[in-house]
TORPA-4810 file (N, C-alpha, C, O; in nm, 3 decimals):
<nodes>
NODE_1_-4.915_3.627_-0.095_-4.862_3.493_-0.110_-4.882_3.417_0.020_-4.858_3.469_0.129_M
NODE_2_-4.926_3.293_0.008_-4.953_3.208_0.123_-4.828_3.129_0.158_-4.767_3.069_0.070_V
NODE_3_-4.787_3.128_0.288_-4.671_3.046_0.324_-4.703_2.898_0.305_-4.819_2.858_0.308_P
NODE_4_-4.598_2.818_0.287_-4.617_2.675_0.264_-4.675_2.609_0.388_-4.618_2.617_0.497_C
NODE_5_-4.789_2.545_0.372_-4.853_2.471_0.480_-4.873_2.329_0.434_-4.892_2.302_0.315_Q
NODE_6_-4.869_2.238_0.529_-4.888_2.097_0.498_-5.030_2.058_0.538_-5.088_2.119_0.628_H
NODE_7_-5.085_1.957_0.472_-5.223_1.921_0.506_-5.233_1.791_0.585_-5.344_1.740_0.604_N
NODE_8_-5.119_1.736_0.631_-5.124_1.621_0.723_-5.028_1.645_0.839_-4.929_1.717_0.827_I
NODE_9_-5.061_1.584_0.950_-4.979_1.598_1.070_-4.861_1.502_1.064_-4.854_1.418_0.975_T
NODE_10_-4.769_1.516_1.157_-4.654_1.427_1.160_-4.697_1.282_1.187_-4.631_1.189_1.140_S
NODE_11_-4.805_1.262_1.260_-4.859_1.128_1.281_-4.906_1.070_1.147_-4.882_0.952_1.119_C
NODE_12_-4.972_1.150_1.065_-5.016_1.107_0.933_-4.899_1.076_0.842_-4.904_0.983_0.762_G
NODE_13_-4.792_1.154_0.854_-4.671_1.130_0.775_-4.611_0.995_0.813_-4.578_0.915_0.726_V
NODE_14_-4.598_0.970_0.943_-4.541_0.843_0.990_-4.625_0.723_0.945_-4.570_0.621_0.904_N
NODE_15_-4.755_0.736_0.954_-4.846_0.628_0.914_-4.831_0.596_0.764_-4.825_0.480_0.726_R
NODE_16_-4.824_0.699_0.682_-4.810_0.679_0.538_-4.674_0.622_0.502_-4.662_0.538_0.412_R
NODE_17_-4.571_0.668_0.572_-4.437_0.618_0.544_-4.426_0.470_0.579_-4.370_0.392_0.502_L
NODE_18_-4.479_0.430_0.693_-4.476_0.289_0.732_-4.554_0.203_0.633_-4.507_0.096_0.593_R
NODE_19_-4.672_0.248_0.595_-4.754_0.172_0.499_-4.682_0.161_0.365_-4.684_0.056_0.301_A
NODE_20_-4.619_0.269_0.322_-4.546_0.268_0.196_-4.431_0.170_0.196_-4.410_0.099_0.098_G
NODE_21_-4.357_0.166_0.305_-4.244_0.074_0.314_-4.293_-0.070_0.314_-4.234_-0.156_0.248_I
NODE_22_-4.400_-0.097_0.388_-4.457_-0.232_0.393_-4.506_-0.277_0.255_-4.479_-0.390_0.213_L
NODE_23_-4.577_-0.190_0.185_-4.627_-0.225_0.052_-4.514_-0.237_-0.051_-4.520_-0.321_-0.141_L
NODE_24_-4.413_-0.153_-0.038_-4.298_-0.164_-0.129_-4.230_-0.299_-0.111_-4.193_-0.365_-0.208_F
NODE_25_-4.213_-0.339_0.015_-4.152_-0.469_0.044_-4.235_-0.581_-0.016_-4.180_-0.676_-0.072_T
NODE_26_-4.367_-0.572_-0.003_-4.453_-0.677_-0.060_-4.442_-0.678_-0.213_-4.447_-0.785_-0.274_S
NODE_27_-4.429_-0.563_-0.275_-4.410_-0.557_-0.420_-4.279_-0.620_-0.463_-4.273_-0.690_-0.564_G
NODE_28_-4.173_-0.594_-0.385_-4.044_-0.657_-0.415_-4.052_-0.808_-0.401_-4.002_-0.881_-0.487_L
NODE_29_-4.114_-0.855_-0.294_-4.127_-1.000_-0.272_-4.207_-1.062_-0.387_-4.169_-1.167_-0.440_V
NODE_30_-4.316_-0.997_-0.424_-4.397_-1.047_-0.536_-4.314_-1.055_-0.664_-4.318_-1.155_-0.736_L
NODE_31_-4.239_-0.949_-0.691_-4.156_-0.947_-0.811_-4.051_-1.056_-0.812_-4.030_-1.122_-0.914_G
NODE_32_-3.984_-1.075_-0.700_-3.881_-1.179_-0.690_-3.943_-1.317_-0.706_-3.888_-1.403_-0.774_V
NODE_33_-4.060_-1.338_-0.643_-4.127_-1.468_-0.657_-4.165_-1.495_-0.803_-4.150_-1.608_-0.851_L
NODE_34_-4.213_-1.395_-0.871_-4.251_-1.411_-1.011_-4.129_-1.443_-1.099_-4.136_-1.526_-1.189_L
NODE_35_-4.018_-1.376_-1.072_-3.896_-1.401_-1.149_-3.844_-1.542_-1.120_-3.808_-1.615_-1.212_V
NODE_36_-3.839_-1.580_-0.992_-3.789_-1.712_-0.955_-3.879_-1.824_-1.006_-3.831_-1.934_-1.037_R
NODE_37_-4.009_-1.797_-1.016_-4.103_-1.899_-1.065_-4.102_-1.904_-1.218_-4.174_-1.983_-1.279_A
NODE_38_-4.021_-1.818_-1.278_-4.013_-1.809_-1.424_-4.150_-1.781_-1.485_-4.189_-1.839_-1.586_D
NODE_39_-4.222_-1.692_-1.418_-4.356_-1.653_-1.465_-4.344_-1.577_-1.597_-4.241_-1.515_-1.624_A
NODE_40_-4.449_-1.583_-1.679_-4.445_-1.505_-1.804_-4.419_-1.357_-1.775_-4.461_-1.303_-1.672_P
NODE_41_-4.350_-1.295_-1.867_-4.309_-1.155_-1.847_-4.428_-1.064_-1.820_-4.419_-0.973_-1.738_V
NODE_42_-4.540_-1.088_-1.886_-4.657_-1.002_-1.864_-4.711_-1.014_-1.721_-4.767_-0.919_-1.669_L
NODE_43_-4.695_-1.130_-1.659_-4.739_-1.146_-1.520_-4.660_-1.057_-1.426_-4.710_-1.016_-1.321_W
NODE_44_-4.539_-1.026_-1.464_-4.455_-0.940_-1.380_-4.508_-0.798_-1.371_-4.472_-0.722_-1.280_R
NODE_45_-4.595_-0.762_-1.464_-4.656_-0.629_-1.458_-4.746_-0.611_-1.336_-4.783_-0.498_-1.302_L
NODE_46_-4.781_-0.722_-1.271_-4.867_-0.712_-1.152_-4.797_-0.640_-1.037_-4.863_-0.596_-0.943_T
NODE_47_-4.665_-0.627_-1.043_-4.596_-0.554_-0.936_-4.626_-0.405_-0.943_-4.597_-0.331_-0.849_V
NODE_48_-4.686_-0.361_-1.053_-4.718_-0.218_-1.064_-4.812_-0.173_-0.953_-4.794_-0.065_-0.896_F
NODE_49_-4.913_-0.253_-0.922_-5.011_-0.211_-0.821_-4.948_-0.188_-0.684_-4.967_-0.080_-0.628_L
NODE_50_-4.874_-0.284_-0.626_-4.814_-0.253_-0.496_-4.709_-0.141_-0.504_-4.692_-0.065_-0.409_P
NODE_51_-4.639_-0.132_-0.617_-4.543_-0.023_-0.632_-4.613_0.112_-0.641_-4.565_0.210_-0.584_F
NODE_52_-4.725_0.119_-0.710_-4.798_0.245_-0.723_-4.855_0.289_-0.588_-4.841_0.405_-0.549_M
NODE_53_-4.917_0.196_-0.519_-4.976_0.231_-0.389_-4.866_0.269_-0.289_-4.880_0.367_-0.215_V
NODE_54_-4.758_0.191_-0.287_-4.651_0.221_-0.192_-4.584_0.355_-0.222_-4.556_0.433_-0.131_S
NODE_55_-4.557_0.381_-0.349_-4.493_0.508_-0.381_-4.587_0.627_-0.358_-4.542_0.737_-0.327_S
NODE_56_-4.717_0.604_-0.374_-4.813_0.710_-0.341_-4.806_0.743_-0.193_-4.802_0.860_-0.155_T
NODE_57_-4.805_0.640_-0.108_-4.794_0.663_0.036_-4.663_0.734_0.072_-4.663_0.829_0.150_F
NODE_58_-4.553_0.687_0.014_-4.423_0.746_0.048_-4.416_0.892_0.003_-4.369_0.977_0.078_V
NODE_59_-4.462_0.921_-0.119_-4.456_1.060_-0.165_-4.555_1.150_-0.091_-4.530_1.269_-0.076_F
NODE_60_-4.666_1.094_-0.045_-4.754_1.174_0.040_-4.681_1.212_0.169_-4.692_1.325_0.216_Q
NODE_61_-4.606_1.117_0.224_-4.531_1.145_0.346_-4.420_1.247_0.320_-4.404_1.342_0.397_A
NODE_62_-4.345_1.227_0.213_-4.234_1.319_0.182_-4.283_1.459_0.150_-4.221_1.558_0.189_L
NODE_63_-4.396_1.468_0.078_-4.452_1.598_0.042_-4.545_1.654_0.148_-4.591_1.768_0.139_N
NODE_64_-4.572_1.572_0.251_-4.663_1.609_0.360_-4.798_1.655_0.307_-4.856_1.754_0.353_R
NODE_65_-4.847_1.579_0.209_-4.973_1.612_0.144_-5.057_1.487_0.125_-5.015_1.393_0.057_T
NODE_66_-5.176_1.486_0.184_-5.270_1.377_0.163_-5.352_1.410_0.038_-5.411_1.517_0.028_C
NODE_67_-5.354_1.316_-0.056_-5.425_1.340_-0.182_-5.574_1.364_-0.159_-5.631_1.459_-0.213_L
NODE_68_-5.636_1.278_-0.080_-5.780_1.290_-0.057_-5.814_1.420_0.015_-5.912_1.487_-0.020_A
NODE_69_-5.735_1.456_0.113_-5.760_1.582_0.187_-5.741_1.703_0.095_-5.818_1.799_0.101_R
NODE_70_-5.638_1.698_0.011_-5.612_1.812_-0.078_-5.726_1.830_-0.177_-5.770_1.943_-0.201_A
NODE_71_-5.774_1.721_-0.233_-5.881_1.732_-0.333_-6.015_1.770_-0.270_-6.099_1.831_-0.336_M
NODE_72_-6.035_1.733_-0.144_-6.162_1.768_-0.078_-6.154_1.902_-0.005_-6.253_1.945_0.055_S
NODE_73_-6.038_1.966_-0.009_-6.025_2.098_0.053_-6.015_2.093_0.204_-6.065_2.182_0.273_G
NODE_74_-5.951_1.991_0.255_-5.935_1.976_0.400_-5.788_1.962_0.436_-5.703_1.943_0.350_E
NODE_75_-5.762_1.971_0.567_-5.628_1.946_0.619_-5.640_1.886_0.758_-5.733_1.915_0.833_R
NODE_76_-5.543_1.800_0.792_-5.537_1.741_0.925_-5.468_1.839_1.018_-5.369_1.903_0.981_E
NODE_77_-5.519_1.851_1.139_-5.454_1.929_1.243_-5.448_1.843_1.368_-5.506_1.734_1.372_T
NODE_78_-5.379_1.891_1.470_-5.370_1.816_1.595_-5.507_1.799_1.659_-5.530_1.703_1.732_A
NODE_79_-5.598_1.891_1.631_-5.732_1.883_1.691_-5.836_1.819_1.599_-5.954_1.812_1.634_S
NODE_80_-5.794_1.771_1.482_-5.887_1.705_1.391_-5.874_1.757_1.249_-5.769_1.805_1.209_G
NODE_81_-5.982_1.746_1.175_-5.983_1.787_1.035_-6.052_1.922_1.023_-6.155_1.945_1.087_V
NODE_82_-5.995_2.010_0.941_-6.058_2.140_0.917_-6.059_2.173_0.769_-5.977_2.122_0.694_E
NODE_83_-6.151_2.256_0.728_-6.161_2.300_0.589_-6.053_2.403_0.561_-6.016_2.482_0.649_R
NODE_84_-6.002_2.403_0.440_-5.906_2.505_0.397_-5.989_2.621_0.342_-6.056_2.607_0.239_V
NODE_85_-5.984_2.733_0.409_-6.067_2.847_0.371_-6.000_2.933_0.263_-6.069_2.994_0.181_A
NODE_86_-5.870_2.939_0.263_-5.795_3.022_0.170_-5.789_2.953_0.033_-5.736_2.843_0.021_N
NODE_87_-5.843_3.018_-0.069_-5.847_2.955_-0.202_-5.707_2.939_-0.263_-5.682_2.844_-0.336_T
NODE_88_-5.618_3.032_-0.232_-5.481_3.021_-0.283_-5.411_2.898_-0.222_-5.340_2.826_-0.292_E
NODE_89_-5.433_2.875_-0.093_-5.376_2.757_-0.028_-5.437_2.629_-0.084_-5.368_2.529_-0.103_Q
NODE_90_-5.567_2.633_-0.109_-5.636_2.518_-0.165_-5.578_2.482_-0.302_-5.557_2.365_-0.332_L
NODE_91_-5.552_2.582_-0.384_-5.492_2.559_-0.516_-5.352_2.500_-0.503_-5.315_2.411_-0.579_Q
NODE_92_-5.273_2.551_-0.406_-5.139_2.498_-0.383_-5.145_2.352_-0.339_-5.067_2.269_-0.385_K
NODE_93_-5.240_2.321_-0.249_-5.255_2.183_-0.202_-5.290_2.089_-0.316_-5.236_1.979_-0.327_D
NODE_94_-5.380_2.132_-0.401_-5.422_2.048_-0.513_-5.310_2.030_-0.615_-5.295_1.922_-0.673_R
NODE_95_-5.233_2.134_-0.637_-5.119_2.124_-0.729_-5.015_2.027_-0.671_-4.958_1.947_-0.745_K
NODE_96_-4.992_2.036_-0.541_-4.899_1.946_-0.474_-4.949_1.802_-0.482_-4.869_1.709_-0.497_K
NODE_97_-5.080_1.783_-0.471_-5.138_1.648_-0.480_-5.118_1.591_-0.620_-5.084_1.474_-0.635_A
NODE_98_-5.138_1.673_-0.723_-5.116_1.626_-0.860_-4.969_1.589_-0.882_-4.939_1.489_-0.948_R
NODE_99_-4.879_1.669_-0.828_-4.737_1.640_-0.841_-4.701_1.510_-0.768_-4.617_1.433_-0.815_R
NODE_100_-4.765_1.486_-0.655_-4.742_1.363_-0.579_-4.784_1.241_-0.661_-4.714_1.140_-0.662_T
NODE_101_-4.898_1.250_-0.729_-4.944_1.140_-0.814_-4.846_1.118_-0.929_-4.815_1.003_-0.963_V
NODE_102_-4.798_1.225_-0.989_-4.702_1.212_-1.099_-4.574_1.144_-1.051_-4.521_1.057_-1.119_E
NODE_103_-4.524_1.185_-0.934_-4.403_1.123_-0.880_-4.424_0.975_-0.853_-4.339_0.892_-0.885_Q
NODE_104_-4.538_0.942_-0.795_-4.569_0.802_-0.764_-4.581_0.719_-0.891_-4.532_0.606_-0.897_A
NODE_105_-4.646_0.774_-0.990_-4.664_0.703_-1.117_-4.530_0.674_-1.184_-4.507_0.563_-1.232_L
NODE_106_-4.443_0.772_-1.189_-4.312_0.753_-1.250_-4.228_0.651_-1.172_-4.160_0.568_-1.231_L
NODE_107_-4.234_0.659_-1.041_-4.158_0.566_-0.958_-4.209_0.423_-0.974_-4.130_0.330_-0.989_T
NODE_108_-4.341_0.405_-0.972_-4.400_0.272_-0.988_-4.370_0.217_-1.127_-4.342_0.098_-1.142_A
NODE_109_-4.375_0.302_-1.228_-4.345_0.257_-1.364_-4.200_0.213_-1.376_-4.170_0.113_-1.441_A
NODE_110_-4.110_0.286_-1.313_-3.967_0.249_-1.318_-3.943_0.116_-1.248_-3.871_0.031_-1.300_A
NODE_111_-4.003_0.098_-1.131_-3.987_-0.029_-1.059_-4.045_-0.146_-1.136_-3.986_-0.254_-1.140_G
NODE_112_-4.160_-0.125_-1.198_-4.224_-0.229_-1.277_-4.141_-0.263_-1.400_-4.126_-0.380_-1.436_T
NODE_113_-4.086_-0.161_-1.463_-4.003_-0.182_-1.580_-3.882_-0.270_-1.549_-3.843_-0.353_-1.630_L
NODE_114_-3.825_-0.250_-1.432_-3.709_-0.333_-1.394_-3.747_-0.481_-1.390_-3.673_-0.565_-1.441_L
NODE_115_-3.862_-0.514_-1.330_-3.904_-0.653_-1.325_-3.948_-0.704_-1.462_-3.937_-0.823_-1.492_F
NODE_116_-3.997_-0.615_-1.544_-4.039_-0.652_-1.680_-3.918_-0.689_-1.767_-3.926_-0.778_-1.851_F
NODE_117_-3.807_-0.619_-1.745_-3.688_-0.638_-1.830_-3.599_-0.754_-1.785_-3.512_-0.797_-1.861_L
NODE_118_-3.619_-0.804_-1.665_-3.536_-0.916_-1.618_-3.569_-1.039_-1.703_-3.685_-1.077_-1.715_I
NODE_119_-3.466_-1.102_-1.761_-3.494_-1.219_-1.847_-3.544_-1.340_-1.768_-3.571_-1.445_-1.826_P
</nodes>
């Protein structure tokens, strides 16, 4: 059994967390502007994109897993990028990446639904 390893450094975690918070804020602002402008309800679905991207960044930070690195079989280290040689670790990284996408999708859908349901 392979011990749990992360494929991004703490610097990568901080970068993703900051980007996620910034994009989430922009999604909220967009949603509020659409509601205040009395935009058609279908236009409010546009908040899905910033919510999806922001939640992807945040869950990558929380799970300490970069989706692109996991799928390409790499990991960030303090000295740069290296290949993941252990196939069991590679499978764990990819499974974690899929779970991260699922979490982001559900979170973005929930946030979008809230703006969709506001009269």
